[in-house]
mmCIF file of the N, C-alpha and C atoms, coordinates in Angstrom:
data_MODEL
# 
_entry.id   MODEL 
# 
loop_
_atom_site.group_PDB 
_atom_site.id 
_atom_site.type_symbol 
_atom_site.label_atom_id 
_atom_site.label_alt_id 
_atom_site.label_comp_id 
_atom_site.label_asym_id 
_atom_site.label_entity_id 
_atom_site.label_seq_id 
_atom_site.pdbx_PDB_ins_code 
_atom_site.Cartn_x 
_atom_site.Cartn_y 
_atom_site.Cartn_z 
_atom_site.occupancy 
_atom_site.B_iso_or_equiv 
_atom_site.pdbx_formal_charge 
_atom_site.auth_seq_id 
_atom_site.auth_comp_id 
_atom_site.auth_asym_id 
_atom_site.auth_atom_id 
_atom_site.pdbx_PDB_model_num 
ATOM 1   N N  . MET A 1 1  ? -12.858 150.574 29.823 1.00 0.00 ? 1  MET A N  1 
ATOM 2   C CA . MET A 1 1  ? -12.475 149.351 29.154 1.00 0.00 ? 1  MET A CA 1 
ATOM 3   C C  . MET A 1 1  ? -13.254 149.245 27.838 1.00 0.00 ? 1  MET A C  1 
ATOM 4   N N  . ILE A 1 2  ? -12.570 148.775 26.806 1.00 0.00 ? 2  ILE A N  1 
ATOM 5   C CA . ILE A 1 2  ? -13.230 148.576 25.520 1.00 0.00 ? 2  ILE A CA 1 
ATOM 6   C C  . ILE A 1 2  ? -12.981 147.142 25.044 1.00 0.00 ? 2  ILE A C  1 
ATOM 7   N N  . VAL A 1 3  ? -13.898 146.651 24.230 1.00 0.00 ? 3  VAL A N  1 
ATOM 8   C CA . VAL A 1 3  ? -13.793 145.296 23.686 1.00 0.00 ? 3  VAL A CA 1 
ATOM 9   C C  . VAL A 1 3  ? -13.193 145.378 22.287 1.00 0.00 ? 3  VAL A C  1 
ATOM 10  N N  . VAL A 1 4  ? -12.158 144.573 22.058 1.00 0.00 ? 4  VAL A N  1 
ATOM 11  C CA . VAL A 1 4  ? -11.539 144.464 20.734 1.00 0.00 ? 4  VAL A CA 1 
ATOM 12  C C  . VAL A 1 4  ? -11.407 142.980 20.408 1.00 0.00 ? 4  VAL A C  1 
ATOM 13  N N  . HIS A 1 5  ? -11.037 142.690 19.173 1.00 0.00 ? 5  HIS A N  1 
ATOM 14  C CA . HIS A 1 5  ? -10.904 141.297 18.734 1.00 0.00 ? 5  HIS A CA 1 
ATOM 15  C C  . HIS A 1 5  ? -9.537  141.082 18.090 1.00 0.00 ? 5  HIS A C  1 
ATOM 16  N N  . ARG A 1 6  ? -8.865  140.041 18.539 1.00 0.00 ? 6  ARG A N  1 
ATOM 17  C CA . ARG A 1 6  ? -7.588  139.665 17.923 1.00 0.00 ? 6  ARG A CA 1 
ATOM 18  C C  . ARG A 1 6  ? -7.854  139.138 16.512 1.00 0.00 ? 6  ARG A C  1 
ATOM 19  N N  . LEU A 1 7  ? -6.814  138.900 15.762 1.00 0.00 ? 7  LEU A N  1 
ATOM 20  C CA . LEU A 1 7  ? -6.975  138.423 14.389 1.00 0.00 ? 7  LEU A CA 1 
ATOM 21  C C  . LEU A 1 7  ? -7.656  137.061 14.324 1.00 0.00 ? 7  LEU A C  1 
ATOM 22  N N  . ASN A 1 8  ? -7.519  136.254 15.380 1.00 0.00 ? 8  ASN A N  1 
ATOM 23  C CA . ASN A 1 8  ? -8.187  134.948 15.410 1.00 0.00 ? 8  ASN A CA 1 
ATOM 24  C C  . ASN A 1 8  ? -9.627  135.064 15.907 1.00 0.00 ? 8  ASN A C  1 
ATOM 25  N N  . ASN A 1 9  ? -10.101 136.310 16.048 1.00 0.00 ? 9  ASN A N  1 
ATOM 26  C CA . ASN A 1 9  ? -11.464 136.659 16.453 1.00 0.00 ? 9  ASN A CA 1 
ATOM 27  C C  . ASN A 1 9  ? -11.739 136.464 17.946 1.00 0.00 ? 9  ASN A C  1 
ATOM 28  N N  . SER A 1 10 ? -10.713 136.150 18.740 1.00 0.00 ? 10 SER A N  1 
ATOM 29  C CA . SER A 1 10 ? -10.927 136.050 20.185 1.00 0.00 ? 10 SER A CA 1 
ATOM 30  C C  . SER A 1 10 ? -11.121 137.457 20.754 1.00 0.00 ? 10 SER A C  1 
ATOM 31  N N  . GLU A 1 11 ? -12.010 137.527 21.724 1.00 0.00 ? 11 GLU A N  1 
ATOM 32  C CA . GLU A 1 11 ? -12.363 138.816 22.320 1.00 0.00 ? 11 GLU A CA 1 
ATOM 33  C C  . GLU A 1 11 ? -11.353 139.180 23.398 1.00 0.00 ? 11 GLU A C  1 
ATOM 34  N N  . LEU A 1 12 ? -11.028 140.457 23.449 1.00 0.00 ? 12 LEU A N  1 
ATOM 35  C CA . LEU A 1 12 ? -10.087 140.965 24.434 1.00 0.00 ? 12 LEU A CA 1 
ATOM 36  C C  . LEU A 1 12 ? -10.636 142.282 24.965 1.00 0.00 ? 12 LEU A C  1 
ATOM 37  N N  . ILE A 1 13 ? -10.607 142.455 26.270 1.00 0.00 ? 13 ILE A N  1 
ATOM 38  C CA . ILE A 1 13 ? -11.068 143.700 26.881 1.00 0.00 ? 13 ILE A CA 1 
ATOM 39  C C  . ILE A 1 13 ? -9.836  144.446 27.365 1.00 0.00 ? 13 ILE A C  1 
ATOM 40  N N  . ILE A 1 14 ? -9.668  145.676 26.859 1.00 0.00 ? 14 ILE A N  1 
ATOM 41  C CA . ILE A 1 14 ? -8.460  146.444 27.180 1.00 0.00 ? 14 ILE A CA 1 
ATOM 42  C C  . ILE A 1 14 ? -8.824  147.768 27.841 1.00 0.00 ? 14 ILE A C  1 
ATOM 43  N N  . ASN A 1 15 ? -7.868  148.307 28.566 1.00 0.00 ? 15 ASN A N  1 
ATOM 44  C CA . ASN A 1 15 ? -8.044  149.586 29.229 1.00 0.00 ? 15 ASN A CA 1 
ATOM 45  C C  . ASN A 1 15 ? -7.702  150.696 28.230 1.00 0.00 ? 15 ASN A C  1 
ATOM 46  N N  . ALA A 1 16 ? -8.701  151.440 27.821 1.00 0.00 ? 16 ALA A N  1 
ATOM 47  C CA . ALA A 1 16 ? -8.512  152.492 26.815 1.00 0.00 ? 16 ALA A CA 1 
ATOM 48  C C  . ALA A 1 16 ? -7.600  153.606 27.309 1.00 0.00 ? 16 ALA A C  1 
ATOM 49  N N  . GLN A 1 17 ? -7.493  153.761 28.612 1.00 0.00 ? 17 GLN A N  1 
ATOM 50  C CA . GLN A 1 17 ? -6.664  154.833 29.160 1.00 0.00 ? 17 GLN A CA 1 
ATOM 51  C C  . GLN A 1 17 ? -5.173  154.535 29.047 1.00 0.00 ? 17 GLN A C  1 
ATOM 52  N N  . HIS A 1 18 ? -4.824  153.311 28.713 1.00 0.00 ? 18 HIS A N  1 
ATOM 53  C CA . HIS A 1 18 ? -3.416  152.939 28.582 1.00 0.00 ? 18 HIS A CA 1 
ATOM 54  C C  . HIS A 1 18 ? -2.959  152.887 27.124 1.00 0.00 ? 18 HIS A C  1 
ATOM 55  N N  . ILE A 1 19 ? -3.833  153.263 26.195 1.00 0.00 ? 19 ILE A N  1 
ATOM 56  C CA . ILE A 1 19 ? -3.461  153.257 24.779 1.00 0.00 ? 19 ILE A CA 1 
ATOM 57  C C  . ILE A 1 19 ? -2.624  154.493 24.477 1.00 0.00 ? 19 ILE A C  1 
ATOM 58  N N  . GLU A 1 20 ? -1.451  154.246 23.925 1.00 0.00 ? 20 GLU A N  1 
ATOM 59  C CA . GLU A 1 20 ? -0.532  155.322 23.550 1.00 0.00 ? 20 GLU A CA 1 
ATOM 60  C C  . GLU A 1 20 ? -0.769  155.746 22.100 1.00 0.00 ? 20 GLU A C  1 
ATOM 61  N N  . SER A 1 21 ? -0.940  154.742 21.210 1.00 0.00 ? 21 SER A N  1 
ATOM 62  C CA . SER A 1 21 ? -1.160  155.064 19.798 1.00 0.00 ? 21 SER A CA 1 
ATOM 63  C C  . SER A 1 21 ? -1.843  153.895 19.093 1.00 0.00 ? 21 SER A C  1 
ATOM 64  N N  . ILE A 1 22 ? -2.398  154.224 17.912 1.00 0.00 ? 22 ILE A N  1 
ATOM 65  C CA . ILE A 1 22 ? -3.027  153.218 17.053 1.00 0.00 ? 22 ILE A CA 1 
ATOM 66  C C  . ILE A 1 22 ? -2.457  153.403 15.658 1.00 0.00 ? 22 ILE A C  1 
ATOM 67  N N  . GLU A 1 23 ? -1.891  152.338 15.113 1.00 0.00 ? 23 GLU A N  1 
ATOM 68  C CA . GLU A 1 23 ? -1.345  152.367 13.760 1.00 0.00 ? 23 GLU A CA 1 
ATOM 69  C C  . GLU A 1 23 ? -2.339  151.725 12.811 1.00 0.00 ? 23 GLU A C  1 
ATOM 70  N N  . ALA A 1 24 ? -2.641  152.414 11.728 1.00 0.00 ? 24 ALA A N  1 
ATOM 71  C CA . ALA A 1 24 ? -3.558  151.872 10.722 1.00 0.00 ? 24 ALA A CA 1 
ATOM 72  C C  . ALA A 1 24 ? -2.736  151.242 9.604  1.00 0.00 ? 24 ALA A C  1 
ATOM 73  N N  . THR A 1 25 ? -2.286  150.021 9.837  1.00 0.00 ? 25 THR A N  1 
ATOM 74  C CA . THR A 1 25 ? -1.623  149.232 8.799  1.00 0.00 ? 25 THR A CA 1 
ATOM 75  C C  . THR A 1 25 ? -2.748  148.394 8.185  1.00 0.00 ? 25 THR A C  1 
ATOM 76  N N  . PRO A 1 26 ? -2.466  147.408 7.371  1.00 0.00 ? 26 PRO A N  1 
ATOM 77  C CA . PRO A 1 26 ? -3.609  146.594 6.931  1.00 0.00 ? 26 PRO A CA 1 
ATOM 78  C C  . PRO A 1 26 ? -4.454  146.105 8.114  1.00 0.00 ? 26 PRO A C  1 
ATOM 79  N N  . ASP A 1 27 ? -3.801  145.814 9.236  1.00 0.00 ? 27 ASP A N  1 
ATOM 80  C CA . ASP A 1 27 ? -4.509  145.535 10.485 1.00 0.00 ? 27 ASP A CA 1 
ATOM 81  C C  . ASP A 1 27 ? -4.182  146.687 11.427 1.00 0.00 ? 27 ASP A C  1 
ATOM 82  N N  . SER A 1 28 ? -4.953  146.837 12.484 1.00 0.00 ? 28 SER A N  1 
ATOM 83  C CA . SER A 1 28 ? -4.687  147.921 13.434 1.00 0.00 ? 28 SER A CA 1 
ATOM 84  C C  . SER A 1 28 ? -3.760  147.426 14.534 1.00 0.00 ? 28 SER A C  1 
ATOM 85  N N  . VAL A 1 29 ? -2.718  148.199 14.788 1.00 0.00 ? 29 VAL A N  1 
ATOM 86  C CA . VAL A 1 29 ? -1.755  147.876 15.837 1.00 0.00 ? 29 VAL A CA 1 
ATOM 87  C C  . VAL A 1 29 ? -1.944  148.882 16.962 1.00 0.00 ? 29 VAL A C  1 
ATOM 88  N N  . ILE A 1 30 ? -2.287  148.368 18.143 1.00 0.00 ? 30 ILE A N  1 
ATOM 89  C CA . ILE A 1 30 ? -2.456  149.219 19.320 1.00 0.00 ? 30 ILE A CA 1 
ATOM 90  C C  . ILE A 1 30 ? -1.173  149.133 20.135 1.00 0.00 ? 30 ILE A C  1 
ATOM 91  N N  . THR A 1 31 ? -0.614  150.298 20.455 1.00 0.00 ? 31 THR A N  1 
ATOM 92  C CA . THR A 1 31 ? 0.554   150.361 21.327 1.00 0.00 ? 31 THR A CA 1 
ATOM 93  C C  . THR A 1 31 ? 0.115   150.960 22.649 1.00 0.00 ? 31 THR A C  1 
ATOM 94  N N  . PHE A 1 32 ? 0.481   150.281 23.733 1.00 0.00 ? 32 PHE A N  1 
ATOM 95  C CA . PHE A 1 32 ? 0.122   150.740 25.068 1.00 0.00 ? 32 PHE A CA 1 
ATOM 96  C C  . PHE A 1 32 ? 1.250   151.574 25.663 1.00 0.00 ? 32 PHE A C  1 
ATOM 97  N N  . SER A 1 33 ? 0.956   152.244 26.748 1.00 0.00 ? 33 SER A N  1 
ATOM 98  C CA . SER A 1 33 ? 1.934   153.127 27.383 1.00 0.00 ? 33 SER A CA 1 
ATOM 99  C C  . SER A 1 33 ? 3.158   152.365 27.894 1.00 0.00 ? 33 SER A C  1 
ATOM 100 N N  . ASN A 1 34 ? 3.054   151.050 28.064 1.00 0.00 ? 34 ASN A N  1 
ATOM 101 C CA . ASN A 1 34 ? 4.207   150.242 28.483 1.00 0.00 ? 34 ASN A CA 1 
ATOM 102 C C  . ASN A 1 34 ? 4.954   149.644 27.284 1.00 0.00 ? 34 ASN A C  1 
ATOM 103 N N  . ASP A 1 35 ? 4.638   150.124 26.073 1.00 0.00 ? 35 ASP A N  1 
ATOM 104 C CA . ASP A 1 35 ? 5.235   149.697 24.799 1.00 0.00 ? 35 ASP A CA 1 
ATOM 105 C C  . ASP A 1 35 ? 4.791   148.308 24.327 1.00 0.00 ? 35 ASP A C  1 
ATOM 106 N N  . LYS A 1 36 ? 3.874   147.658 25.037 1.00 0.00 ? 36 LYS A N  1 
ATOM 107 C CA . LYS A 1 36 ? 3.313   146.395 24.557 1.00 0.00 ? 36 LYS A CA 1 
ATOM 108 C C  . LYS A 1 36 ? 2.408   146.703 23.368 1.00 0.00 ? 36 LYS A C  1 
ATOM 109 N N  . LYS A 1 37 ? 2.395   145.805 22.377 1.00 0.00 ? 37 LYS A N  1 
ATOM 110 C CA . LYS A 1 37 ? 1.578   146.005 21.178 1.00 0.00 ? 37 LYS A CA 1 
ATOM 111 C C  . LYS A 1 37 ? 0.679   144.799 20.955 1.00 0.00 ? 37 LYS A C  1 
ATOM 112 N N  . ILE A 1 38 ? -0.513  145.069 20.427 1.00 0.00 ? 38 ILE A N  1 
ATOM 113 C CA . ILE A 1 38 ? -1.398  143.994 19.993 1.00 0.00 ? 38 ILE A CA 1 
ATOM 114 C C  . ILE A 1 38 ? -1.967  144.364 18.630 1.00 0.00 ? 38 ILE A C  1 
ATOM 115 N N  . ILE A 1 39 ? -2.282  143.353 17.852 1.00 0.00 ? 39 ILE A N  1 
ATOM 116 C CA . ILE A 1 39 ? -2.898  143.548 16.543 1.00 0.00 ? 39 ILE A CA 1 
ATOM 117 C C  . ILE A 1 39 ? -4.355  143.131 16.667 1.00 0.00 ? 39 ILE A C  1 
ATOM 118 N N  . VAL A 1 40 ? -5.245  143.993 16.186 1.00 0.00 ? 40 VAL A N  1 
ATOM 119 C CA . VAL A 1 40 ? -6.680  143.724 16.316 1.00 0.00 ? 40 VAL A CA 1 
ATOM 120 C C  . VAL A 1 40 ? -7.381  143.860 14.968 1.00 0.00 ? 40 VAL A C  1 
ATOM 121 N N  . ARG A 1 41 ? -8.593  143.290 14.904 1.00 0.00 ? 41 ARG A N  1 
ATOM 122 C CA . ARG A 1 41 ? -9.381  143.297 13.672 1.00 0.00 ? 41 ARG A CA 1 
ATOM 123 C C  . ARG A 1 41 ? -10.041 144.647 13.402 1.00 0.00 ? 41 ARG A C  1 
ATOM 124 N N  . GLU A 1 42 ? -10.379 145.383 14.458 1.00 0.00 ? 42 GLU A N  1 
ATOM 125 C CA . GLU A 1 42 ? -11.081 146.659 14.295 1.00 0.00 ? 42 GLU A CA 1 
ATOM 126 C C  . GLU A 1 42 ? -10.193 147.661 13.555 1.00 0.00 ? 42 GLU A C  1 
ATOM 127 N N  . SER A 1 43 ? -10.830 148.503 12.755 1.00 0.00 ? 43 SER A N  1 
ATOM 128 C CA . SER A 1 43 ? -10.088 149.556 12.056 1.00 0.00 ? 43 SER A CA 1 
ATOM 129 C C  . SER A 1 43 ? -9.700  150.641 13.054 1.00 0.00 ? 43 SER A C  1 
ATOM 130 N N  . ALA A 1 44 ? -8.756  151.471 12.664 1.00 0.00 ? 44 ALA A N  1 
ATOM 131 C CA . ALA A 1 44 ? -8.333  152.567 13.536 1.00 0.00 ? 44 ALA A CA 1 
ATOM 132 C C  . ALA A 1 44 ? -9.509  153.486 13.856 1.00 0.00 ? 44 ALA A C  1 
ATOM 133 N N  . SER A 1 45 ? -10.354 153.768 12.867 1.00 0.00 ? 45 SER A N  1 
ATOM 134 C CA . SER A 1 45 ? -11.496 154.660 13.119 1.00 0.00 ? 45 SER A CA 1 
ATOM 135 C C  . SER A 1 45 ? -12.511 154.013 14.062 1.00 0.00 ? 45 SER A C  1 
ATOM 136 N N  . GLU A 1 46 ? -12.703 152.697 13.956 1.00 0.00 ? 46 GLU A N  1 
ATOM 137 C CA . GLU A 1 46 ? -13.591 151.998 14.896 1.00 0.00 ? 46 GLU A CA 1 
ATOM 138 C C  . GLU A 1 46 ? -13.031 152.077 16.316 1.00 0.00 ? 46 GLU A C  1 
ATOM 139 N N  . LEU A 1 47 ? -11.726 151.933 16.437 1.00 0.00 ? 47 LEU A N  1 
ATOM 140 C CA . LEU A 1 47 ? -11.096 152.013 17.757 1.00 0.00 ? 47 LEU A CA 1 
ATOM 141 C C  . LEU A 1 47 ? -11.246 153.406 18.352 1.00 0.00 ? 47 LEU A C  1 
ATOM 142 N N  . VAL A 1 48 ? -11.031 154.420 17.530 1.00 0.00 ? 48 VAL A N  1 
ATOM 143 C CA . VAL A 1 48 ? -11.200 155.797 18.008 1.00 0.00 ? 48 VAL A CA 1 
ATOM 144 C C  . VAL A 1 48 ? -12.634 156.009 18.480 1.00 0.00 ? 48 VAL A C  1 
ATOM 145 N N  . ASP A 1 49 ? -13.601 155.523 17.721 1.00 0.00 ? 49 ASP A N  1 
ATOM 146 C CA . ASP A 1 49 ? -15.012 155.645 18.130 1.00 0.00 ? 49 ASP A CA 1 
ATOM 147 C C  . ASP A 1 49 ? -15.264 154.956 19.470 1.00 0.00 ? 49 ASP A C  1 
ATOM 148 N N  . LYS A 1 50 ? -14.701 153.771 19.667 1.00 0.00 ? 50 LYS A N  1 
ATOM 149 C CA . LYS A 1 50 ? -14.875 153.047 20.929 1.00 0.00 ? 50 LYS A CA 1 
ATOM 150 C C  . LYS A 1 50 ? -14.240 153.808 22.092 1.00 0.00 ? 50 LYS A C  1 
ATOM 151 N N  . ILE A 1 51 ? -13.079 154.400 21.842 1.00 0.00 ? 51 ILE A N  1 
ATOM 152 C CA . ILE A 1 51 ? -12.388 155.154 22.893 1.00 0.00 ? 51 ILE A CA 1 
ATOM 153 C C  . ILE A 1 51 ? -13.184 156.398 23.262 1.00 0.00 ? 51 ILE A C  1 
ATOM 154 N N  . ILE A 1 52 ? -13.706 157.096 22.258 1.00 0.00 ? 52 ILE A N  1 
ATOM 155 C CA . ILE A 1 52 ? -14.531 158.285 22.519 1.00 0.00 ? 52 ILE A CA 1 
ATOM 156 C C  . ILE A 1 52 ? -15.774 157.894 23.304 1.00 0.00 ? 52 ILE A C  1 
ATOM 157 N N  . GLU A 1 53 ? -16.433 156.814 22.904 1.00 0.00 ? 53 GLU A N  1 
ATOM 158 C CA . GLU A 1 53 ? -17.631 156.347 23.609 1.00 0.00 ? 53 GLU A CA 1 
ATOM 159 C C  . GLU A 1 53 ? -17.302 156.004 25.069 1.00 0.00 ? 53 GLU A C  1 
ATOM 160 N N  . TYR A 1 54 ? -16.166 155.369 25.283 1.00 0.00 ? 54 TYR A N  1 
ATOM 161 C CA . TYR A 1 54 ? -15.727 155.027 26.638 1.00 0.00 ? 54 TYR A CA 1 
ATOM 162 C C  . TYR A 1 54 ? -15.558 156.292 27.479 1.00 0.00 ? 54 TYR A C  1 
ATOM 163 N N  . HIS A 1 55 ? -14.861 157.285 26.929 1.00 0.00 ? 55 HIS A N  1 
ATOM 164 C CA . HIS A 1 55 ? -14.634 158.529 27.677 1.00 0.00 ? 55 HIS A CA 1 
ATOM 165 C C  . HIS A 1 55 ? -15.937 159.289 27.920 1.00 0.00 ? 55 HIS A C  1 
ATOM 166 N N  . GLN A 1 56 ? -16.855 159.233 26.978 1.00 0.00 ? 56 GLN A N  1 
ATOM 167 C CA . GLN A 1 56 ? -18.155 159.873 27.181 1.00 0.00 ? 56 GLN A CA 1 
ATOM 168 C C  . GLN A 1 56 ? -18.907 159.219 28.337 1.00 0.00 ? 56 GLN A C  1 
ATOM 169 N N  . LYS A 1 57 ? -18.861 157.905 28.420 1.00 0.00 ? 57 LYS A N  1 
ATOM 170 C CA . LYS A 1 57 ? -19.527 157.196 29.517 1.00 0.00 ? 57 LYS A CA 1 
ATOM 171 C C  . LYS A 1 57 ? -18.920 157.594 30.859 1.00 0.00 ? 57 LYS A C  1 
ATOM 172 N N  . ILE A 1 58 ? -17.602 157.686 30.909 1.00 0.00 ? 58 ILE A N  1 
ATOM 173 C CA . ILE A 1 58 ? -16.924 158.086 32.146 1.00 0.00 ? 58 ILE A CA 1 
ATOM 174 C C  . ILE A 1 58 ? -17.346 159.498 32.529 1.00 0.00 ? 58 ILE A C  1 
ATOM 175 N N  . PHE A 1 59 ? -17.362 160.409 31.564 1.00 0.00 ? 59 PHE A N  1 
ATOM 176 C CA . PHE A 1 59 ? -17.742 161.795 31.835 1.00 0.00 ? 59 PHE A CA 1 
ATOM 177 C C  . PHE A 1 59 ? -19.188 161.872 32.313 1.00 0.00 ? 59 PHE A C  1 
ATOM 178 N N  . GLN A 1 60 ? -20.087 161.158 31.634 1.00 0.00 ? 60 GLN A N  1 
ATOM 179 C CA . GLN A 1 60 ? -21.503 161.191 32.021 1.00 0.00 ? 60 GLN A CA 1 
ATOM 180 C C  . GLN A 1 60 ? -21.704 160.655 33.430 1.00 0.00 ? 60 GLN A C  1 
ATOM 181 N N  . LEU A 1 61 ? -21.017 159.589 33.777 1.00 0.00 ? 61 LEU A N  1 
ATOM 182 C CA . LEU A 1 61 ? -21.129 159.027 35.119 1.00 0.00 ? 61 LEU A CA 1 
ATOM 183 C C  . LEU A 1 61 ? -20.588 160.009 36.148 1.00 0.00 ? 61 LEU A C  1 
ATOM 184 N N  . SER A 1 62 ? -19.461 160.614 35.848 1.00 0.00 ? 62 SER A N  1 
ATOM 185 C CA . SER A 1 62 ? -18.870 161.598 36.752 1.00 0.00 ? 62 SER A CA 1 
ATOM 186 C C  . SER A 1 62 ? -19.804 162.783 36.942 1.00 0.00 ? 62 SER A C  1 
ATOM 187 N N  . PHE A 1 63 ? -20.395 163.261 35.852 1.00 0.00 ? 63 PHE A N  1 
ATOM 188 C CA . PHE A 1 63 ? -21.320 164.393 35.911 1.00 0.00 ? 63 PHE A CA 1 
ATOM 189 C C  . PHE A 1 63 ? -22.544 164.024 36.745 1.00 0.00 ? 63 PHE A C  1 
ATOM 190 N N  . LYS A 1 64 ? -23.062 162.815 36.533 1.00 0.00 ? 64 LYS A N  1 
ATOM 191 C CA . LYS A 1 64 ? -24.238 162.353 37.272 1.00 0.00 ? 64 LYS A CA 1 
ATOM 192 C C  . LYS A 1 64 ? -23.933 162.275 38.765 1.00 0.00 ? 64 LYS A C  1 
ATOM 193 N N  . LEU A 1 65 ? -22.787 161.733 39.123 1.00 0.00 ? 65 LEU A N  1 
ATOM 194 C CA . LEU A 1 65 ? -22.412 161.626 40.532 1.00 0.00 ? 65 LEU A CA 1 
ATOM 195 C C  . LEU A 1 65 ? -22.226 163.000 41.163 1.00 0.00 ? 65 LEU A C  1 
ATOM 196 N N  . THR A 1 66 ? -21.669 163.936 40.415 1.00 0.00 ? 66 THR A N  1 
ATOM 197 C CA . THR A 1 66 ? -21.482 165.298 40.915 1.00 0.00 ? 66 THR A CA 1 
ATOM 198 C C  . THR A 1 66 ? -22.830 165.953 41.164 1.00 0.00 ? 66 THR A C  1 
ATOM 199 N N  . LYS A 1 67 ? -23.762 165.778 40.239 1.00 0.00 ? 67 LYS A N  1 
ATOM 200 C CA . LYS A 1 67 ? -25.102 166.359 40.391 1.00 0.00 ? 67 LYS A CA 1 
ATOM 201 C C  . LYS A 1 67 ? -25.828 165.770 41.599 1.00 0.00 ? 67 LYS A C  1 
ATOM 202 N N  . GLU A 1 68 ? -25.657 164.476 41.834 1.00 0.00 ? 68 GLU A N  1 
ATOM 203 C CA . GLU A 1 68 ? -26.326 163.825 42.962 1.00 0.00 ? 68 GLU A CA 1 
ATOM 204 C C  . GLU A 1 68 ? -25.787 164.328 44.297 1.00 0.00 ? 68 GLU A C  1 
ATOM 205 N N  . GLU A 1 69 ? -24.527 164.750 44.318 1.00 0.00 ? 69 GLU A N  1 
ATOM 206 C CA . GLU A 1 69 ? -23.918 165.246 45.551 1.00 0.00 ? 69 GLU A CA 1 
ATOM 207 C C  . GLU A 1 69 ? -24.379 166.655 45.896 1.00 0.00 ? 69 GLU A C  1 
ATOM 208 N N  . GLU A 1 70 ? -24.894 167.377 44.925 1.00 0.00 ? 70 GLU A N  1 
ATOM 209 C CA . GLU A 1 70 ? -25.316 168.769 45.163 1.00 0.00 ? 70 GLU A CA 1 
ATOM 210 C C  . GLU A 1 70 ? -26.616 168.851 45.915 1.00 0.00 ? 70 GLU A C  1 
# 
């Protein structure tokens, strides 16, 4: 899950695994796998960074759990 902000600055927590695409228009448009779209304040590059950070956390947790099982 990542935190984003709508244009009115309200906080929204979304599932990064359901993001299909990000459009870099003057505002960033996130399209989900169900074709729902939201417009957010974060730039496309900020969103990509948040998604990468999210996946890194998942990988690190998975790796840690695997190591503990050994």
